[in-house]
C-alpha positions, 0 to 999 in steps of 0.5 A: 603686943602684935602676933608675928610669924617668921616670913616665909616668901623671898622679900626683894626691894623692886624698881619699876619692874625689876629686882634691885636688892634682895632684903635679908630676913633673918631680923624680918618677921610678919605681924598678924592681927588681932593686935593688942594697945591699950585703949587711950594709946592707940585713940590718941595714936590714931588722933594725932596721924596725919597719914595711912597706916598699915596697922595700929602698930604702925601708928603706936610706933609714929607716935614714939610708943613701943610694940611688943611682940609675941608668937603668932600662929601661920595658919591664922591668916587673914582675910583680905582678898577672894582668896585668902577666903579660898585658903581659909576654907581648904584648912578648915576642910583638912581639919573636918 
């Protein structure tokens, strides 16, 4: 199971340095963490994967599994880059 939130930004297919096409966001969602899976299924998906994946959900999908969704929270920001930490600090400061 993975938490999802609506995609807020415009999405585009890009070819080189040009926009090739716009993407319909009506059936798109941003997937958040944490993601939850049965331990055995997740281990098997990792063991049978020879390629990198964006997340565990992608591995489960490739392995033939299905992934359920639950409503996420837009303030559940994944901290990957330094600017993400700045955003989270600002959110926490605003809540204080």
